[in-house]
DRENTOR-556028 format. One line per field, with one value per residue: residue in one letter; x, y negated, z negated of N, C-alpha, C in turn. Coordinates in steps of 0.02 Angstrom, whole numbers, m for minus. Example, Ala and Ser with C-alpha at 12.3 -4.5 7.8 and 13.67 -1.06 7.14 Angstrom:
2
r [A; S]
n_east [660; 642]
n_north [284; 112]
n_up [m390; m354]
ca_east [615; 684]
ca_north [225; 53]
ca_up [m390; m357]
c_east [660; 645]
c_north [165; m2]
c_up [m390; m394]
***
This chain:
287
r [M; D; E; E; L; I; G; I; G; A; F; A; A; R; A; R; L; S; A; K; A; L; R; L; Y; D; R; L; G; L; L; A; P; A; R; V; D; A; A; T; G; Y; R; F; Y; R; P; G; Q; V; E; R; A; R; L; V; A; L; L; R; Q; L; D; M; P; L; A; R; I; A; E; V; V; D; A; D; D; G; A; T; A; A; E; R; L; T; A; Y; W; V; D; V; E; A; R; H; A; G; Q; R; T; L; A; A; Y; L; R; G; R; L; S; G; R; S; S; E; M; Y; G; K; F; V; V; E; T; V; D; V; P; A; Q; V; L; I; T; E; V; R; H; V; L; A; G; E; L; P; A; W; I; G; A; S; L; G; R; L; E; E; A; A; R; E; C; G; G; A; A; G; A; P; F; V; A; Y; H; S; E; V; S; M; E; S; D; G; P; A; E; A; C; V; P; V; A; D; E; A; A; A; R; A; W; A; G; Q; S; G; R; V; R; G; T; A; V; R; V; E; P; A; L; R; L; A; R; T; R; I; T; K; A; Q; V; A; H; P; Q; I; L; A; A; F; E; A; V; E; E; W; M; R; A; E; G; V; T; P; T; G; P; C; R; E; V; Y; F; A; D; W; D; A; A; G; P; E; D; P; V; C; D; V; A; F; P; V; A; R; T; T; G]
n_east [m2256; m2267; m2342; m2252; m2180; m2156; m2213; m2121; m2154; m2204; m2096; m1997; m2047; m2032; m1894; m1856; m1818; m1814; m1911; m1842; m1709; m1699; m1714; m1596; m1499; m1524; m1487; m1353; m1309; m1311; m1423; m1532; m1700; m1813; m1901; m1954; m2091; m2132; m2216; m2255; m2140; m2131; m2059; m2024; m1990; m1910; m1952; m1840; m1738; m1732; m1639; m1516; m1538; m1546; m1417; m1337; m1376; m1327; m1189; m1162; m1173; m1052; m974; m923; m847; m933; m888; m825; m930; m1004; m914; m924; m1062; m1079; m1003; m953; m985; m1030; m915; m815; m868; m862; m723; m688; m752; m681; m553; m578; m609; m490; m414; m488; m467; m330; m324; m398; m314; m204; m266; m297; m169; m128; m221; m179; m53; m85; m160; m61; 20; m70; m106; 10; 89; 210; 331; 284; 225; 337; 400; 346; 417; 554; 721; 875; 1050; 1141; 1272; 1321; 1394; 1507; 1429; 1386; 1284; 1144; 1049; 906; 854; 733; 630; 493; 328; 240; 116; 136; 232; 220; 184; 291; 400; 371; 375; 504; 593; 556; 601; 739; 769; 743; 845; 953; 980; 1064; 1177; 1252; 1163; 1048; 1114; 1076; 953; 832; 820; 758; 823; 816; 856; 816; 674; 522; 359; 186; 208; 344; 472; 583; 749; 711; 794; 797; 868; 962; 1062; 1197; 1293; 1401; 1509; 1572; 1488; 1373; 1408; 1425; 1295; 1230; 1284; 1224; 1119; 957; 925; 830; 799; 904; 960; 1095; 1257; 1334; 1455; 1426; 1501; 1549; 1439; 1354; 1191; 1055; 905; 727; 599; 455; 278; 179; 63; 106; 192; 132; 116; 54; 93; 215; 302; 304; 388; 511; 531; 540; 662; 747; 727; 782; 915; 953; 942; 1040; 1155; 1197; 1239; 1169; 1240; 1211; 1085; 918; 831; 724; 716; 674; 638; 555; 434; 330; 201; 154; 143; 42; m61; m13; 111; 289; 387; 480; 626; 652; 778; 932; 1094; 1228; 1346; 1435; 1444; 1586; 1599]
n_north [1010; 946; 837; 756; 703; 582; 519; 481; 353; 279; 292; 226; 97; 71; 79; m24; m6; 50; 182; 237; 211; 294; 420; 420; 420; 544; 625; 597; 654; 586; 555; 666; 720; 770; 869; 945; 957; 1109; 1132; 1007; 929; 819; 708; 710; 625; 605; 491; 454; 448; 325; 228; 279; 273; 134; 99; 165; 93; m36; m12; 23; m102; m154; m103; 21; 177; 331; 445; 389; 321; 430; 477; 377; 373; 502; 509; 558; 472; 300; 221; 288; 281; 142; 122; 189; 110; m9; 31; 52; m79; m148; m93; m145; m285; m291; m250; m354; m462; m428; m436; m572; m625; m567; m627; m761; m750; m708; m818; m916; m863; m859; m993; m1052; m1108; m1063; m1109; m1185; m1084; m1005; m1093; m1078; m985; m966; m961; m892; m861; m723; m642; m474; m346; m207; m47; 116; 228; 335; 416; 435; 482; 454; 479; 382; 319; 159; 170; 278; 235; 165; 270; 358; 279; 259; 393; 438; 346; 372; 505; 484; 394; 475; 569; 487; 491; 597; 548; 456; 357; 228; 89; m31; m126; m29; m1; m11; 22; m24; 55; 51; m13; 0; 35; 44; 119; 146; 241; 213; 262; 250; 212; 258; 196; 208; 126; 194; 237; 327; 392; 517; 606; 584; 635; 768; 798; 781; 886; 998; 1143; 1147; 1015; 874; 861; 757; 689; 598; 533; 376; 243; 77; m67; m225; m362; m501; m561; m631; m686; m679; m700; m602; m572; m439; m421; m469; m373; m275; m200; m278; m397; m417; m438; m573; m623; m562; m621; m754; m756; m722; m834; m932; m888; m912; m1051; m1088; m1042; m911; m740; m574; m431; m301; m172; m233; m252; m202; m249; m185; m252; m258; m189; m92; m33; m102; m231; m368; m419; m547; m558; m577; m452; m401; m421; m475; m447; m480; m417; m529; m632; m783; m884; m943; m1029]
n_up [m736; m608; m644; m705; m604; m473; m317; m164; m116; m227; m311; m237; m245; m383; m394; m315; m184; m13; 63; 166; 131; 19; 78; 151; 47; m6; 102; 105; m9; m129; m206; m243; m217; m349; m317; m166; m63; 6; 113; 169; 165; 86; m30; m205; m357; m518; m648; m722; m630; m574; m618; m572; m434; m412; m452; m356; m242; m273; m282; m150; m93; m122; m25; m54; m28; 7; m63; m174; m234; m278; m374; m470; m508; m553; m666; m832; m936; m976; m996; m926; m797; m778; m779; m662; m567; m588; m546; m410; m371; m392; m289; m181; m196; m175; m42; 19; m9; 69; 194; 202; 211; 332; 420; 411; 467; 598; 642; 647; 749; 859; 875; 909; 812; 757; 699; 593; 518; 486; 404; 279; 213; 105; 139; 93; 57; m9; m95; m96; m190; m149; m133; m193; m113; m122; m1; 109; 265; 392; 535; 566; 584; 580; 515; 431; 349; 217; 126; 143; 102; m36; m81; m44; m106; m235; m251; m235; m340; m448; m427; m448; m582; m599; m547; m617; m643; m585; m496; m446; m351; m264; m85; 85; 240; 412; 553; 682; 772; 681; 709; 761; 872; 880; 798; 716; 666; 486; 332; 169; 21; m129; m243; m338; m487; m496; m385; m362; m432; m357; m232; m266; m302; m177; m108; m157; m136; m58; m44; 17; 191; 287; 183; 109; 60; 52; 61; 50; 111; 33; 63; 144; 124; 213; 154; 115; m4; m39; m73; m148; m72; 51; 96; 172; 334; 484; 420; 357; 458; 487; 389; 420; 546; 508; 439; 544; 627; 545; 543; 676; 680; 589; 645; 621; 630; 636; 555; 534; 502; 470; 312; 174; 11; m141; m286; m395; m513; m430; m454; m565; m519; m460; m317; m278; m334; m328; m250; m162; m61; 101; 213; 303; 339; 361; 454; 456; 600; 695; 799]
ca_east [m2197; m2285; m2368; m2195; m2148; m2191; m2198; m2067; m2177; m2206; m2027; m1963; m2069; m2001; m1821; m1848; m1784; m1859; m1913; m1789; m1646; m1699; m1700; m1524; m1461; m1532; m1446; m1282; m1294; m1303; m1482; m1577; m1765; m1823; m1936; m1978; m2147; m2110; m2262; m2257; m2075; m2138; m2011; m2046; m1935; m1924; m1942; m1772; m1691; m1735; m1576; m1465; m1553; m1526; m1344; m1310; m1388; m1281; m1121; m1156; m1163; m980; m941; m888; m855; m981; m855; m811; m994; m1019; m871; m949; m1129; m1074; m957; m981; m1011; m1025; m847; m779; m894; m835; m653; m684; m770; m625; m499; m597; m607; m419; m395; m521; m434; m264; m337; m417; m255; m166; m301; m287; m102; m128; m257; m136; 0; m114; m178; 1; 42; m118; m108; 76; 121; 257; 380; 249; 216; 401; 420; 319; 465; 618; 776; 938; 1100; 1166; 1327; 1308; 1457; 1506; 1385; 1380; 1213; 1115; 1002; 864; 838; 674; 594; 427; 288; 220; 60; 160; 289; 212; 185; 359; 444; 359; 397; 577; 627; 543; 648; 807; 776; 749; 911; 1004; 997; 1120; 1232; 1275; 1110; 1040; 1159; 1051; 884; 824; 800; 747; 856; 785; 908; 783; 608; 469; 295; 136; 232; 415; 481; 646; 734; 718; 838; 786; 933; 965; 1130; 1211; 1354; 1455; 1515; 1588; 1427; 1326; 1428; 1410; 1222; 1211; 1307; 1184; 1070; 888; 915; 785; 834; 920; 991; 1167; 1290; 1379; 1477; 1414; 1548; 1520; 1410; 1312; 1123; 1007; 844; 670; 561; 384; 233; 156; 15; 142; 233; 96; 126; 109; 106; 286; 339; 314; 447; 570; 538; 563; 734; 780; 726; 831; 983; 966; 951; 1101; 1212; 1218; 1222; 1162; 1296; 1188; 1012; 878; 811; 677; 744; 618; 670; 505; 393; 276; 137; 132; 137; m20; m53; 23; 175; 348; 410; 525; 665; 664; 847; 978; 1165; 1247; 1412; 1429; 1482; 1641; 1605]
ca_north [983; 900; 776; 714; 679; 530; 524; 438; 285; 248; 290; 173; 33; 62; 69; m82; 18; 76; 255; 253; 213; 354; 478; 417; 441; 616; 656; 587; 691; 540; 555; 717; 721; 823; 923; 931; 1001; 1155; 1128; 940; 895; 758; 706; 688; 605; 594; 420; 444; 440; 256; 192; 304; 247; 63; 96; 183; 37; m91; 8; 19; m172; m167; m65; 77; 240; 377; 489; 352; 310; 492; 481; 330; 392; 568; 506; 586; 419; 233; 195; 319; 251; 74; 128; 207; 50; m55; 55; 38; m151; m165; m76; m193; m350; m285; m249; m421; m504; m412; m461; m645; m638; m549; m678; m821; m733; m707; m888; m949; m838; m878; m1065; m1077; m1144; m1015; m1143; m1202; m1021; m984; m1141; m1058; m939; m995; m916; m907; m808; m695; m594; m410; m308; m139; m3; 187; 238; 399; 395; 483; 453; 486; 447; 371; 266; 108; 194; 327; 206; 154; 333; 386; 237; 276; 461; 446; 309; 409; 562; 459; 366; 533; 597; 441; 510; 644; 514; 401; 308; 178; 33; m89; m120; 14; m36; 28; m9; m4; 61; 33; m38; 43; 5; 96; 160; 163; 276; 200; 286; 210; 243; 240; 193; 190; 120; 233; 217; 377; 419; 588; 641; 578; 682; 834; 806; 788; 950; 1053; 1172; 1127; 943; 853; 850; 686; 660; 588; 483; 332; 183; 16; m119; m289; m398; m559; m553; m686; m653; m717; m661; m598; m543; m371; m424; m483; m316; m233; m209; m315; m460; m423; m460; m646; m635; m545; m672; m816; m750; m725; m904; m967; m870; m948; m1122; m1096; m1015; m851; m680; m514; m384; m233; m163; m270; m210; m225; m234; m183; m267; m262; m130; m96; m14; m153; m296; m387; m436; m610; m556; m561; m383; m376; m466; m457; m471; m459; m429; m582; m663; m851; m891; m991; m1067]
ca_up [m704; m556; m674; m724; m544; m434; m246; m140; m110; m293; m336; m201; m273; m448; m385; m272; m125; 38; 69; 213; 93; m23; 121; 167; m12; m10; 155; 88; m70; m186; m247; m217; m251; m398; m283; m98; m46; 59; 170; 199; 162; 46; m85; m270; m401; m589; m666; m747; m575; m549; m632; m526; m368; m411; m456; m291; m197; m290; m264; m78; m75; m129; 29; m85; 9; m25; m111; m235; m266; m313; m433; m520; m534; m585; m723; m893; m979; m947; m997; m870; m736; m773; m761; m591; m529; m593; m503; m341; m356; m387; m220; m136; m200; m142; 30; 40; m11; 129; 253; 204; 236; 402; 457; 416; 515; 666; 659; 667; 815; 911; 884; 929; 757; 726; 657; 532; 481; 458; 353; 214; 182; 84; 156; 60; 64; m72; m85; m130; m194; m121; m171; m176; m100; m102; 50; 144; 331; 422; 590; 537; 614; 532; 474; 382; 313; 145; 88; 144; 60; m106; m96; m37; m159; m297; m254; m244; m407; m492; m416; m474; m651; m594; m512; m658; m652; m533; m506; m409; m327; m205; m24; 146; 298; 475; 604; 744; 758; 657; 725; 775; 928; 873; 734; 681; 598; 426; 282; 99; m13; m200; m268; m399; m522; m494; m318; m364; m451; m302; m179; m291; m296; m107; m84; m184; m90; m70; m36; 71; 254; 298; 123; 116; 17; 88; 25; 89; 90; 11; 120; 130; 150; 220; 129; 91; m53; m22; m123; m135; m17; 113; 116; 220; 406; 513; 388; 339; 517; 483; 347; 460; 598; 476; 427; 610; 649; 503; 566; 739; 664; 550; 681; 585; 669; 594; 560; 518; 503; 422; 255; 123; m55; m188; m349; m449; m527; m381; m483; m613; m486; m428; m246; m266; m370; m286; m261; m109; m19; 171; 219; 356; 329; 408; 452; 485; 662; 690; 861]
c_east [m2216; m2311; m2312; m2161; m2190; m2169; m2148; m2090; m2177; m2136; m1988; m1982; m2037; m1926; m1804; m1804; m1835; m1858; m1857; m1722; m1643; m1686; m1625; m1483; m1465; m1487; m1372; m1262; m1286; m1363; m1532; m1644; m1770; m1858; m1956; m2032; m2128; m2154; m2258; m2190; m2076; m2093; m2043; m1985; m1958; m1914; m1872; m1720; m1688; m1668; m1520; m1476; m1531; m1450; m1312; m1317; m1339; m1210; m1111; m1147; m1090; m940; m900; m900; m899; m949; m842; m875; m1013; m978; m897; m1015; m1128; m1028; m993; m1012; m1000; m955; m806; m803; m866; m762; m645; m703; m713; m568; m514; m588; m534; m395; m424; m484; m365; m273; m355; m357; m212; m199; m296; m219; m98; m164; m215; m80; m26; m134; m116; 25; m4; m118; m41; 113; 169; 305; 348; 240; 281; 423; 394; 367; 530; 673; 839; 987; 1123; 1220; 1315; 1374; 1450; 1464; 1391; 1305; 1198; 1056; 962; 840; 779; 650; 521; 393; 262; 164; 80; 210; 277; 216; 255; 406; 434; 386; 473; 614; 615; 591; 719; 818; 780; 819; 966; 1024; 1056; 1182; 1255; 1223; 1106; 1083; 1138; 981; 881; 803; 790; 779; 825; 838; 882; 712; 561; 403; 244; 159; 304; 429; 550; 707; 740; 760; 822; 852; 925; 1038; 1140; 1280; 1413; 1458; 1527; 1525; 1376; 1344; 1416; 1335; 1201; 1232; 1269; 1135; 1000; 875; 867; 825; 845; 950; 1067; 1191; 1335; 1397; 1466; 1462; 1512; 1495; 1371; 1244; 1090; 939; 789; 628; 487; 344; 213; 107; 51; 183; 199; 113; 59; 125; 181; 328; 352; 376; 511; 583; 563; 637; 773; 782; 777; 902; 1000; 981; 1018; 1163; 1241; 1195; 1215; 1219; 1275; 1112; 977; 853; 757; 704; 688; 644; 621; 470; 331; 207; 110; 118; 67; m8; m11; 91; 232; 374; 468; 562; 672; 731; 882; 1050; 1189; 1321; 1405; 1473; 1534; 1649; 1593]
c_north [931; 835; 729; 684; 625; 536; 472; 366; 248; 241; 233; 104; 19; 46; 8; m65; 42; 153; 278; 259; 276; 417; 480; 442; 516; 651; 651; 624; 648; 540; 605; 711; 779; 883; 900; 982; 1044; 1149; 1062; 906; 832; 762; 679; 675; 601; 520; 405; 435; 368; 220; 215; 276; 174; 56; 113; 125; m21; m74; 6; m53; m193; m133; m7; 140; 289; 421; 453; 333; 372; 498; 435; 356; 460; 568; 531; 534; 352; 206; 223; 291; 182; 75; 145; 149; 0; m34; 42; m36; m177; m151; m126; m260; m348; m285; m318; m468; m491; m438; m536; m662; m622; m602; m741; m809; m736; m777; m925; m928; m863; m953; m1094; m1114; m1099; m1050; m1164; m1141; m1000; m1030; m1124; m1011; m976; m943; m939; m850; m786; m644; m532; m371; m240; m93; 69; 200; 312; 382; 453; 450; 491; 445; 442; 313; 219; 133; 243; 297; 196; 217; 362; 345; 255; 344; 467; 408; 343; 468; 538; 429; 421; 563; 553; 458; 559; 612; 453; 347; 260; 117; m29; m76; m73; m27; 13; m11; 20; m5; 52; 14; 18; 6; 61; 142; 183; 189; 269; 233; 233; 249; 216; 246; 174; 185; 160; 217; 263; 410; 494; 629; 639; 628; 754; 848; 819; 856; 1010; 1079; 1147; 1053; 930; 840; 775; 652; 655; 539; 441; 272; 124; m38; m182; m328; m458; m546; m622; m657; m704; m671; m662; m562; m472; m371; m432; m424; m274; m251; m227; m382; m471; m446; m534; m662; m619; m598; m738; m814; m754; m797; m945; m951; m906; m1021; m1135; m1071; m953; m790; m620; m466; m312; m230; m207; m222; m243; m202; m240; m191; m265; m195; m133; m83; m68; m220; m306; m408; m498; m612; m542; m491; m363; m433; m437; m488; m442; m468; m479; m601; m732; m857; m946; m1033; m1137]
c_up [m652; m585; m694; m664; m510; m362; m224; m134; m176; m322; m302; m228; m340; m441; m344; m211; m74; 37; 117; 177; 49; 18; 139; 108; m22; 41; 139; 24; m131; m232; m217; m253; m300; m367; m214; m82; 14; 121; 206; 204; 121; m15; m149; m314; m473; m604; m690; m693; m548; m559; m585; m456; m362; m413; m389; m242; m210; m270; m188; m54; m83; m74; 1; m44; m30; m78; m177; m271; m307; m377; m489; m550; m569; m646; m786; m939; m946; m945; m939; m803; m725; m752; m687; m546; m530; m547; m429; m325; m354; m316; m170; m136; m168; m66; 56; 40; 50; 192; 259; 233; 311; 444; 465; 467; 586; 687; 683; 736; 870; 925; 906; 874; 720; 678; 591; 487; 449; 401; 284; 177; 166; 97; 122; 73; m5; m55; m127; m132; m160; m165; m146; m170; m91; m58; 77; 209; 361; 482; 568; 572; 560; 487; 420; 334; 238; 103; 86; 100; m13; m125; m95; m91; m227; m306; m268; m313; m459; m488; m445; m545; m653; m566; m551; m669; m593; m549; m468; m385; m267; m144; 33; 204; 362; 530; 674; 725; 732; 669; 734; 831; 920; 803; 704; 710; 544; 376; 213; 61; m86; m220; m333; m425; m509; m425; m318; m382; m394; m247; m202; m286; m224; m80; m110; m132; m107; m66; 22; 133; 265; 238; 132; 63; 61; 45; 72; 65; 67; 72; 95; 162; 157; 203; 115; 47; m36; m76; m102; m76; 50; 138; 170; 292; 438; 478; 374; 398; 516; 442; 385; 513; 569; 462; 493; 636; 610; 526; 631; 725; 629; 586; 648; 626; 622; 607; 545; 518; 452; 368; 214; 56; m107; m259; m408; m458; m483; m412; m529; m579; m457; m356; m233; m303; m321; m302; m215; m77; 50; 189; 280; 331; 382; 400; 485; 547; 654; 752; 847]
***
């Protein structure tokens, strides 16, 4: 058995890694030596471990978290490992897209070029008919918001099947500021076709706390369309501020809580695909 093993120095040379890196991989549980001498603590490896060592090193260059490296190198076959790497890189590209948007937003703020930044958003008005809404209200901080939006809209879209079906794009209304320090509340809303069925659904026992049915009257929205990358907080603030700037310039006043209208398939959309309208209910001033 010992003849089949090589010491850490020779193994490091074959793997083109340092002995220090190999000790780190051992400590992290990513590459354990085949044997450790009980008296000296010297590590021995099998030649067949070279490929795993090189793979771990390359994956670490992608800033892959240790848990996900383990998922890749421990995959049952190459195809599964490749799929796990692809899934990780999709997440990385989405994060980078969000960071690019955030950097552009911060550059505009820091340089005082807010008007130039807002000019990148196209604002328009659209009239929305009266809608029956099934809703869920929650006090939530910005860091918790994405998970809550996905979960609450998922519950409401499922419930819409009992209420005549969905009759419009789901949206989230903000009745007060949601930030890292302020918790709203926020209201997830799904338009449905059958008011009577919706009220019967809401009256059933076991409903999520904060669930309700309300009828929203016809209204006009001032809106701008944003991509999936721009939805992340605080990048999305630039879109809200752009609509507010447009309202001031046009002499339009808000008449209700601002909202995010999610009109696209979120899971299927890429970082640069339009997915959401940032909007304010408005009325044109008459002064």
